[in-house]
C-alpha positions in Angstrom: 16.6 104.2 -18.1 20.1 102.8 -17.6 21.9 102.2 -20.9 22.3 98.4 -20.3 23.2 96.3 -23.3 20.3 94.3 -24.7 22.3 91.0 -24.5 23.0 91.6 -20.8 19.4 92.4 -20.0 18.2 89.3 -21.8 20.7 87.0 -20.0 19.5 85.2 -16.9 23.0 84.9 -15.5 25.0 81.9 -14.2 23.6 80.2 -11.2 26.3 78.5 -9.1 25.6 75.7 -6.6 24.3 76.7 -3.2 26.8 77.9 -0.8 25.3 77.4 2.7 26.2 80.0 5.4 26.4 77.3 8.1 28.9 74.4 8.5 26.3 71.7 9.4 25.7 70.6 5.8 27.4 67.7 3.9 28.2 69.7 0.8 28.1 67.5 -2.3 26.8 70.0 -4.8 29.7 72.0 -6.2 32.4 69.5 -7.1 34.9 70.7 -4.6 37.7 68.4 -3.5 36.8 66.9 -0.1 40.5 66.8 0.9 42.6 69.7 1.9 45.9 70.4 0.1 49.1 69.5 2.0 49.8 71.7 5.0 53.3 72.4 3.6 51.9 74.7 0.9 51.1 77.2 3.7 54.6 77.3 5.1 56.1 80.8 5.0 52.9 82.3 3.6 53.3 85.1 6.1 56.2 86.5 4.1 54.0 86.9 1.0 51.2 88.5 3.1 53.7 91.2 4.2 54.1 92.1 0.5 50.4 92.7 -0.3 51.0 96.4 -0.7 52.9 95.5 -3.8 51.4 94.3 -7.1 51.9 90.7 -7.9 53.8 89.5 -11.0 51.3 90.5 -13.8 52.1 87.5 -15.9 52.5 84.8 -13.1 55.9 83.8 -14.4 56.9 81.5 -11.6 53.5 79.8 -11.6 53.5 79.3 -15.3 57.0 77.7 -15.2 55.9 75.4 -12.4 52.8 74.4 -14.4 54.9 73.9 -17.5 57.1 71.4 -15.8 54.0 69.4 -14.8 52.2 69.8 -18.1 55.3 69.1 -20.2 55.1 72.4 -22.2 57.0 75.7 -22.2 55.7 78.4 -19.9 55.3 80.5 -23.1 52.5 78.1 -24.0 50.6 78.8 -20.8 48.3 81.6 -19.8 47.4 81.9 -16.1 43.9 82.9 -15.2 41.6 83.7 -12.3 40.2 80.1 -12.4 39.5 78.4 -15.7 36.3 80.5 -16.1 38.7 83.4 -16.7 40.3 81.5 -19.5 36.9 80.8 -21.1 36.1 84.5 -21.0 39.6 85.5 -22.4 39.2 83.0 -25.3 35.7 84.4 -26.1 36.9 87.9 -26.1 40.0 87.0 -28.2 38.4 85.1 -31.0 34.7 86.0 -31.2 33.3 89.4 -32.2 29.8 90.2 -30.9 27.4 88.8 -33.4 29.7 85.9 -34.4 29.0 82.3 -33.5 30.2 80.1 -30.6 29.2 76.4 -30.4 29.0 73.9 -27.6 27.1 70.8 -26.6 23.7 70.5 -24.8 23.9 69.7 -22.0 27.3 70.9 -20.8 28.8 73.5 -18.4 26.1 76.1 -18.3 28.6 79.0 -18.0 29.4 78.7 -21.7 25.9 79.9 -22.6 26.0 82.7 -20.0 29.2 84.3 -21.1 28.3 83.9 -24.8 25.0 85.7 -24.3 26.6 88.5 -22.3 29.2 88.9 -25.0 26.5 89.2 -27.7 27.6 86.1 -29.6 25.3 83.9 -31.6 25.0 80.4 -30.1 24.8 77.0 -31.8 24.2 74.1 -29.5 24.6 70.5 -30.6 22.5 68.0 -28.5 24.2 64.9 -27.1 22.5 61.6 -27.6 20.1 59.9 -25.1 23.1 58.8 -23.1 24.4 62.4 -23.0 27.4 61.4 -25.2 28.9 63.1 -28.3 28.0 60.6 -31.0 29.4 62.5 -34.0 31.9 65.3 -34.6 30.7 68.8 -33.8 30.8 70.5 -37.2 29.9 74.1 -37.2 31.7 76.0 -40.0 30.6 79.4 -38.9 31.8 78.9 -35.3 34.7 81.1 -34.4 35.0 79.2 -31.1 33.9 75.8 -29.9 33.8 74.9 -26.2 34.0 71.2 -25.5 34.4 69.9 -22.0 36.0 66.4 -21.6 35.0 65.0 -19.1 31.7 66.8 -20.0 29.3 67.8 -17.2 26.8 66.9 -16.0 27.5 63.4 -17.2 31.2 63.4 -16.2 32.4 61.2 -19.0 35.1 61.9 -21.5 33.9 62.7 -25.0 34.6 60.3 -27.8 38.2 60.9 -28.7 37.8 60.2 -32.5 34.9 62.7 -32.7 36.9 65.2 -30.8 39.8 64.8 -33.2 37.5 65.2 -36.2 36.0 68.3 -34.6 39.4 69.9 -34.2 40.5 68.9 -37.7 37.5 70.3 -39.4 36.9 73.4 -37.3 37.3 76.7 -39.0 37.8 78.5 -35.7 39.4 77.7 -32.3 38.4 74.6 -30.2 38.8 74.9 -26.5 38.9 71.6 -24.6 37.9 72.2 -21.0 39.7 69.6 -18.8 38.5 70.8 -15.4 38.0 67.2 -14.2 40.7 65.4 -16.1 42.9 64.4 -13.2 40.2 62.1 -12.0 40.5 60.0 -15.2 43.1 58.1 -17.2 42.9 60.3 -20.3 44.0 63.8 -21.4 44.3 65.7 -24.7 47.9 67.1 -24.6 48.6 65.5 -28.0 45.9 67.7 -29.6 48.0 70.8 -29.0 50.8 69.2 -31.0 48.4 67.9 -33.7 46.3 71.0 -34.3 47.2 74.6 -34.4 43.7 75.7 -33.3 43.3 74.0 -30.0 43.4 75.4 -26.5 43.3 73.2 -23.4 42.0 74.8 -20.2 42.8 73.4 -16.7 41.8 74.5 -13.2 43.3 73.9 -9.8 39.9 74.2 -8.1 39.0 70.5 -8.3 42.0 68.2 -8.3 44.4 70.6 -6.5 41.9 71.6 -3.7 42.2 75.3 -4.4 38.6 76.3 -5.3 38.8 79.1 -2.8 41.7 81.0 -4.5 40.8 80.7 -8.2 43.7 79.5 -10.4 43.3 78.2 -13.9 45.4 77.9 -17.1 45.0 78.1 -20.8 47.5 75.9 -22.7 48.1 76.2 -26.4 50.7 77.4 -29.0 52.9 80.4 -28.1 51.1 82.3 -30.9 47.6 81.8 -29.5 48.8 82.5 -25.9 50.4 85.7 -27.1 47.1 86.9 -28.5 45.1 85.8 -25.5 47.5 87.6 -23.2 46.5 90.9 -24.8 43.0 90.3 -23.5 43.9 89.2 -20.0 43.0 91.6 -17.2 46.2 93.2 -15.7 47.2 91.5 -12.5 44.5 88.9 -12.9 46.1 86.5 -10.3 46.9 87.8 -6.9 50.1 87.2 -5.0 48.7 84.6 -2.6 47.1 82.6 -5.4 50.3 82.5 -7.4 52.3 81.4 -4.3 49.9 78.6 -3.1 49.3 77.3 -6.6 53.1 77.1 -7.4 53.7 75.2 -4.2 51.0 72.7 -4.9 52.8 71.5 -8.0 55.7 70.4 -5.8 53.4 67.8 -4.1 52.3 65.7 -7.1 52.6 62.5 -5.1 50.2 63.8 -2.4 47.7 64.9 -4.9 47.8 61.7 -6.9 47.0 59.9 -3.7 44.0 62.2 -3.2 42.9 61.6 -6.7 43.1 57.9 -6.1 41.0 58.2 -3.0 38.3 60.1 -4.8 38.2 57.6 -7.6 37.9 54.7 -5.2 35.0 56.4 -3.3 33.4 57.3 -6.7 33.4 53.7 -7.8 31.9 52.7 -4.4 29.2 55.4 -4.7 28.2 54.3 -8.2 27.9 50.7 -7.2 25.9 51.6 -4.0 23.5 53.9 -5.8 22.8 51.2 -8.4 22.0 48.8 -5.6 19.5 51.5 -4.3 17.7 51.5 -7.7 19.3 54.5 -9.3 20.2 54.8 -13.0 23.9 55.9 -12.7 26.3 56.6 -15.4 30.0 55.7 -15.2 32.2 58.7 -14.4 35.7 60.1 -15.3 35.3 63.0 -12.9 34.8 63.8 -9.2 31.0 63.5 -9.4 28.4 61.1 -10.5 25.2 61.7 -12.4 22.2 59.7 -11.2 18.5 59.3 -11.5 16.4 57.7 -8.8 13.9 55.2 -10.3 11.6 55.4 -7.3 11.3 59.1 -6.6 11.4 62.4 -8.6 14.9 63.8 -8.6 13.6 67.2 -7.4 11.9 65.5 -4.4 15.1 63.6 -3.6 17.1 66.9 -3.7 14.6 68.5 -1.3 14.5 65.6 1.1 18.3 65.4 1.2 18.5 69.2 1.8 16.1 68.9 4.7 18.5 66.4 6.2 21.5 68.7 5.7 22.9 66.9 2.6 23.3 69.1 -0.5 23.5 67.7 -4.0 23.0 69.6 -7.3 19.6 69.6 -9.1 19.1 71.2 -12.5 15.7 72.2 -13.9 16.9 71.7 -17.5 14.1 69.6 -19.1 16.6 67.0 -20.4 18.1 66.3 -17.0 15.4 67.3 -14.5 15.1 63.7 -13.2 18.8 63.5 -12.3 20.9 64.8 -9.5 24.7 65.4 -9.7 26.5 64.2 -6.6 30.0 65.3 -5.8 32.3 62.6 -4.5 33.0 63.5 -0.8 35.0 61.7 1.9 34.0 58.1 2.7 32.2 59.4 5.8 30.2 61.9 3.8 29.2 59.4 1.2 28.3 56.9 4.0 25.9 59.5 5.4 24.5 60.3 2.0 23.8 56.6 1.3 22.3 56.2 4.8 19.8 59.0 4.2 18.9 57.7 0.7 18.3 54.2 2.0 16.0 55.7 4.8 14.1 57.6 2.2 13.7 54.7 -0.1 12.5 52.3 2.7 10.1 54.9 4.1 
């Protein structure tokens, strides 16, 4: 038999949203940005392509400085990663020994559980209330690391700020606040880094900066924490093209803010329209909505939509198995989604 670690054999593995191999689907299942980044970021990319025989900057210096100007922190407070998932893994490997405890909410981003199990960590989950909200601080004295996403999937709402603050204040370990969707909201947690010496904020360029295909993320914290995490980071963890395109994106904040505004406007219209079609729909601070049809099982809605070439995300988790998560697409994509739903509802 192969010498596979028990914790790996016993882990089911992370299941991402479907990636169809044809282009005839309306893809509203993986929270990608429906709008492309500005064409200007691709200018002169050929010059970088000619350099691919050379290793990239191992610590992504130019990118971290560009990010620091946007985030309002020193580049020494930023660690660049291969998507924010890389940052989650680096944090886990930096602060948690196998057998020690990691804590997070239920439900939340399912990758937290996967990487914790593969690492061999003990897991403590704290259930959200019946509205999928954090209704008290997450107090877990034995936790070496707490993952808290705000906005928190699959609901898509920010966590209660007071309870987040109390969690950070009382935590004996490190608290990582995952802000993957924060640019689609009016709130962030930059002040937590200044208030607490045990907080990391993770960001990704996959959602709001339309770069899901090249994988760029950041961990932002004190220089002391970043220095330790940098020891764990894989060498050359961001390729030359990713560093170049991501750095250029930060020069077009006005363009991206316009995109975020379009997504938010479409999101609000989608929520209102689904409620008119007899869905239970929660408000959202992200680029997706979480909704439950009151006239059809969510699993059946998912299947019926897929048959008609519209993909949404369905989860079999018992707490949320009568909900679907719908990414906010373009207005035309959402019009088609609503058209199909209305046809299904009216028979």
